[in-house]
N, CA, C and O atoms as a Maestro MAE file, in Angstrom:
{
 s_m_m2io_version
 :::
 2.0.0
}

f_m_ct {
 s_m_title
 :::
 protein
 m_atom[144] {
  # First column is atom index #
  i_m_mmod_type
  r_m_x_coord
  r_m_y_coord
  r_m_z_coord
  i_m_residue_number
  s_m_chain_name
  s_m_pdb_residue_name
  s_m_pdb_atom_name
  i_m_atomic_number
  :::
  1 25 16.445 -116.490 37.424 1 A "GLU " " N  " 7
  2 3 15.159 -116.030 37.881 1 A "GLU " " CA " 6
  3 2 15.266 -114.556 38.249 1 A "GLU " " C  " 6
  4 15 16.174 -114.146 38.971 1 A "GLU " " O  " 8
  5 25 14.305 -113.753 37.731 2 A "GLY " " N  " 7
  6 3 14.294 -112.355 38.051 2 A "GLY " " CA " 6
  7 2 15.158 -111.507 37.112 2 A "GLY " " C  " 6
  8 15 15.129 -110.280 37.210 2 A "GLY " " O  " 8
  9 25 15.925 -112.125 36.206 3 A "THR " " N  " 7
  10 3 16.756 -111.368 35.286 3 A "THR " " CA " 6
  11 2 15.891 -110.638 34.273 3 A "THR " " C  " 6
  12 15 14.940 -111.196 33.725 3 A "THR " " O  " 8
  13 25 16.240 -109.376 34.036 4 A "ARG " " N  " 7
  14 3 15.472 -108.569 33.081 4 A "ARG " " CA " 6
  15 2 16.060 -108.725 31.681 4 A "ARG " " C  " 6
  16 15 17.276 -108.686 31.492 4 A "ARG " " O  " 8
  17 25 15.174 -108.901 30.714 5 A "LEU " " N  " 7
  18 3 15.552 -109.082 29.302 5 A "LEU " " CA " 6
  19 2 15.001 -107.957 28.487 5 A "LEU " " C  " 6
  20 15 13.949 -107.404 28.806 5 A "LEU " " O  " 8
  21 25 15.711 -107.607 27.420 6 A "GLN " " N  " 7
  22 3 15.231 -106.633 26.478 6 A "GLN " " CA " 6
  23 2 14.970 -107.347 25.154 6 A "GLN " " C  " 6
  24 15 15.848 -108.035 24.633 6 A "GLN " " O  " 8
  25 25 13.775 -107.186 24.616 7 A "ILE " " N  " 7
  26 3 13.331 -107.903 23.416 7 A "ILE " " CA " 6
  27 2 13.055 -106.882 22.300 7 A "ILE " " C  " 6
  28 15 12.363 -105.886 22.511 7 A "ILE " " O  " 8
  29 25 13.608 -107.151 21.118 8 A "TYR " " N  " 7
  30 3 13.286 -106.303 19.961 8 A "TYR " " CA " 6
  31 2 12.421 -107.063 19.008 8 A "TYR " " C  " 6
  32 15 12.731 -108.201 18.656 8 A "TYR " " O  " 8
  33 25 11.337 -106.458 18.580 9 A "GLU " " N  " 7
  34 3 10.384 -107.072 17.645 9 A "GLU " " CA " 6
  35 2 10.188 -106.104 16.494 9 A "GLU " " C  " 6
  36 15 9.842 -104.945 16.723 9 A "GLU " " O  " 8
  37 25 10.399 -106.541 15.272 10 A "ASP " " N  " 7
  38 3 10.227 -105.662 14.109 10 A "ASP " " CA " 6
  39 2 8.854 -105.003 14.072 10 A "ASP " " C  " 6
  40 15 8.749 -103.836 13.696 10 A "ASP " " O  " 8
  41 25 7.808 -105.715 14.450 11 A "GLU " " N  " 7
  42 3 6.456 -105.194 14.323 11 A "GLU " " CA " 6
  43 2 6.128 -104.182 15.409 11 A "GLU " " C  " 6
  44 15 5.018 -103.649 15.416 11 A "GLU " " O  " 8
  45 25 7.030 -103.898 16.312 12 A "CYS " " N  " 7
  46 3 6.700 -102.971 17.436 12 A "CYS " " CA " 6
  47 2 7.255 -101.563 17.125 12 A "CYS " " C  " 6
  48 15 7.491 -100.782 18.046 12 A "CYS " " O  " 8
  49 25 7.462 -101.239 15.855 13 A "LYS " " N  " 7
  50 3 7.903 -99.896 15.420 13 A "LYS " " CA " 6
  51 2 9.168 -99.420 16.136 13 A "LYS " " C  " 6
  52 15 9.273 -98.262 16.539 13 A "LYS " " O  " 8
  53 25 10.127 -100.341 16.285 14 A "GLY " " N  " 7
  54 3 11.419 -99.971 16.870 14 A "GLY " " CA " 6
  55 2 11.451 -99.924 18.359 14 A "GLY " " C  " 6
  56 15 12.503 -99.651 18.938 14 A "GLY " " O  " 8
  57 25 10.339 -100.180 19.014 15 A "GLN " " N  " 7
  58 3 10.317 -100.155 20.480 15 A "GLN " " CA " 6
  59 2 10.956 -101.434 21.006 15 A "GLN " " C  " 6
  60 15 10.852 -102.497 20.395 15 A "GLN " " O  " 8
  61 25 11.614 -101.310 22.143 16 A "HIS " " N  " 7
  62 3 12.172 -102.494 22.824 16 A "HIS " " CA " 6
  63 2 11.215 -102.877 23.948 16 A "HIS " " C  " 6
  64 15 10.782 -102.035 24.735 16 A "HIS " " O  " 8
  65 25 10.898 -104.164 24.002 17 A "LEU " " N  " 7
  66 3 10.014 -104.676 25.039 17 A "LEU " " CA " 6
  67 2 10.863 -105.251 26.176 17 A "LEU " " C  " 6
  68 15 11.972 -105.734 25.945 17 A "LEU " " O  " 8
  69 25 10.347 -105.197 27.381 18 A "HIS " " N  " 7
  70 3 11.079 -105.713 28.522 18 A "HIS " " CA " 6
  71 2 10.310 -106.871 29.149 18 A "HIS " " C  " 6
  72 15 9.081 -106.870 29.217 18 A "HIS " " O  " 8
  73 25 11.065 -107.842 29.597 19 A "ALA " " N  " 7
  74 3 10.482 -109.022 30.258 19 A "ALA " " CA " 6
  75 2 11.360 -109.424 31.443 19 A "ALA " " C  " 6
  76 15 12.522 -109.024 31.518 19 A "ALA " " O  " 8
  77 25 10.833 -110.179 32.327 20 A "LYS " " N  " 7
  78 3 11.570 -110.692 33.469 20 A "LYS " " CA " 6
  79 2 11.444 -112.216 33.495 20 A "LYS " " C  " 6
  80 15 10.365 -112.769 33.279 20 A "LYS " " O  " 8
  81 25 12.572 -112.884 33.764 21 A "VAL " " N  " 7
  82 3 12.582 -114.351 33.797 21 A "VAL " " CA " 6
  83 2 11.802 -114.815 35.020 21 A "VAL " " C  " 6
  84 15 12.050 -114.369 36.140 21 A "VAL " " O  " 8
  85 25 10.849 -115.724 34.783 22 A "ALA " " N  " 7
  86 3 9.997 -116.264 35.882 22 A "ALA " " CA " 6
  87 2 10.483 -117.646 36.254 22 A "ALA " " C  " 6
  88 15 11.137 -118.300 35.442 22 A "ALA " " O  " 8
  89 25 10.185 -118.116 37.464 23 A "PRO " " N  " 7
  90 3 10.537 -119.472 37.865 23 A "PRO " " CA " 6
  91 2 9.859 -120.513 36.971 23 A "PRO " " C  " 6
  92 15 8.749 -120.300 36.482 23 A "PRO " " O  " 8
  93 25 10.534 -121.625 36.768 24 A "THR " " N  " 7
  94 3 9.973 -122.726 35.930 24 A "THR " " CA " 6
  95 2 8.832 -123.366 36.686 24 A "THR " " C  " 6
  96 15 9.010 -123.740 37.846 24 A "THR " " O  " 8
  97 25 7.651 -123.511 36.070 25 A "PRO " " N  " 7
  98 3 6.551 -124.206 36.742 25 A "PRO " " CA " 6
  99 2 6.874 -125.723 36.847 25 A "PRO " " C  " 6
  100 15 7.539 -126.292 35.981 25 A "PRO " " O  " 8
  101 25 6.393 -126.334 37.906 26 A "PHE " " N  " 7
  102 3 6.647 -127.780 38.040 26 A "PHE " " CA " 6
  103 2 5.596 -128.569 37.288 26 A "PHE " " C  " 6
  104 15 4.455 -128.127 37.149 26 A "PHE " " O  " 8
  105 25 5.978 -129.728 36.807 27 A "TYR " " N  " 7
  106 3 5.059 -130.625 36.096 27 A "TYR " " CA " 6
  107 2 4.808 -131.847 36.961 27 A "TYR " " C  " 6
  108 15 5.735 -132.592 37.278 27 A "TYR " " O  " 8
  109 25 3.569 -132.051 37.337 28 A "ASP " " N  " 7
  110 3 3.219 -133.135 38.279 28 A "ASP " " CA " 6
  111 2 1.887 -133.750 37.856 28 A "ASP " " C  " 6
  112 15 0.867 -133.529 38.509 28 A "ASP " " O  " 8
  113 25 1.891 -134.534 36.748 29 A "PRO " " N  " 7
  114 3 0.626 -135.035 36.207 29 A "PRO " " CA " 6
  115 2 -0.140 -135.953 37.171 29 A "PRO " " C  " 6
  116 15 -1.366 -136.045 37.095 29 A "PRO " " O  " 8
  117 25 0.576 -136.630 38.076 30 A "GLU " " N  " 7
  118 3 -0.114 -137.519 39.016 30 A "GLU " " CA " 6
  119 2 -0.587 -136.787 40.265 30 A "GLU " " C  " 6
  120 15 -1.280 -137.380 41.091 30 A "GLU " " O  " 8
  121 25 -0.233 -135.521 40.423 31 A "GLY " " N  " 7
  122 3 -0.645 -134.735 41.586 31 A "GLY " " CA " 6
  123 2 0.085 -135.120 42.855 31 A "GLY " " C  " 6
  124 15 -0.398 -134.821 43.947 31 A "GLY " " O  " 8
  125 25 1.234 -135.774 42.752 32 A "TYR " " N  " 7
  126 3 1.979 -136.221 43.944 32 A "TYR " " CA " 6
  127 2 2.365 -135.045 44.844 32 A "TYR " " C  " 6
  128 15 2.162 -135.114 46.056 32 A "TYR " " O  " 8
  129 25 2.914 -133.970 44.277 33 A "ARG " " N  " 7
  130 3 3.377 -132.855 45.103 33 A "ARG " " CA " 6
  131 2 2.188 -132.144 45.727 33 A "ARG " " C  " 6
  132 15 2.331 -131.567 46.804 33 A "ARG " " O  " 8
  133 25 1.043 -132.163 45.106 34 A "LEU " " N  " 7
  134 3 -0.148 -131.510 45.659 34 A "LEU " " CA " 6
  135 2 -0.685 -132.267 46.879 34 A "LEU " " C  " 6
  136 15 -1.358 -131.676 47.724 34 A "LEU " " O  " 8
  137 25 -0.393 -133.568 46.977 35 A "ARG " " N  " 7
  138 3 -0.912 -134.369 48.110 35 A "ARG " " CA " 6
  139 2 0.002 -134.358 49.308 35 A "ARG " " C  " 6
  140 15 -0.404 -134.774 50.393 35 A "ARG " " O  " 8
  141 25 1.226 -133.894 49.144 36 A "ILE " " N  " 7
  142 3 2.190 -133.928 50.254 36 A "ILE " " CA " 6
  143 2 1.760 -132.909 51.316 36 A "ILE " " C  " 6
  144 15 2.427 -132.765 52.340 36 A "ILE " " O  " 8
  :::
 }
 m_bond[143] {
  # First column is bond index #
  i_m_from
  i_m_to
  i_m_order
  :::
  1 1 2 1
  2 2 3 1
  3 3 4 2
  4 3 5 1
  5 5 6 1
  6 6 7 1
  7 7 8 2
  8 7 9 1
  9 9 10 1
  10 10 11 1
  11 11 12 2
  12 11 13 1
  13 13 14 1
  14 14 15 1
  15 15 16 2
  16 15 17 1
  17 17 18 1
  18 18 19 1
  19 19 20 2
  20 19 21 1
  21 21 22 1
  22 22 23 1
  23 23 24 2
  24 23 25 1
  25 25 26 1
  26 26 27 1
  27 27 28 2
  28 27 29 1
  29 29 30 1
  30 30 31 1
  31 31 32 2
  32 31 33 1
  33 33 34 1
  34 34 35 1
  35 35 36 2
  36 35 37 1
  37 37 38 1
  38 38 39 1
  39 39 40 2
  40 39 41 1
  41 41 42 1
  42 42 43 1
  43 43 44 2
  44 43 45 1
  45 45 46 1
  46 46 47 1
  47 47 48 2
  48 47 49 1
  49 49 50 1
  50 50 51 1
  51 51 52 2
  52 51 53 1
  53 53 54 1
  54 54 55 1
  55 55 56 2
  56 55 57 1
  57 57 58 1
  58 58 59 1
  59 59 60 2
  60 59 61 1
  61 61 62 1
  62 62 63 1
  63 63 64 2
  64 63 65 1
  65 65 66 1
  66 66 67 1
  67 67 68 2
  68 67 69 1
  69 69 70 1
  70 70 71 1
  71 71 72 2
  72 71 73 1
  73 73 74 1
  74 74 75 1
  75 75 76 2
  76 75 77 1
  77 77 78 1
  78 78 79 1
  79 79 80 2
  80 79 81 1
  81 81 82 1
  82 82 83 1
  83 83 84 2
  84 83 85 1
  85 85 86 1
  86 86 87 1
  87 87 88 2
  88 87 89 1
  89 89 90 1
  90 90 91 1
  91 91 92 2
  92 91 93 1
  93 93 94 1
  94 94 95 1
  95 95 96 2
  96 95 97 1
  97 97 98 1
  98 98 99 1
  99 99 100 2
  100 99 101 1
  101 101 102 1
  102 102 103 1
  103 103 104 2
  104 103 105 1
  105 105 106 1
  106 106 107 1
  107 107 108 2
  108 107 109 1
  109 109 110 1
  110 110 111 1
  111 111 112 2
  112 111 113 1
  113 113 114 1
  114 114 115 1
  115 115 116 2
  116 115 117 1
  117 117 118 1
  118 118 119 1
  119 119 120 2
  120 119 121 1
  121 121 122 1
  122 122 123 1
  123 123 124 2
  124 123 125 1
  125 125 126 1
  126 126 127 1
  127 127 128 2
  128 127 129 1
  129 129 130 1
  130 130 131 1
  131 131 132 2
  132 131 133 1
  133 133 134 1
  134 134 135 1
  135 135 136 2
  136 135 137 1
  137 137 138 1
  138 138 139 1
  139 139 140 2
  140 139 141 1
  141 141 142 1
  142 142 143 1
  143 143 144 2
  :::
 }
}
């Protein structure tokens, strides 16, 4: 979490894109965690 990544995409004319790792969202289809 928070690690910075460098991404290369051919269609970006040689530019490197930067991204940061985000926390994984939780999956709670029954809404249990929302009721706590």
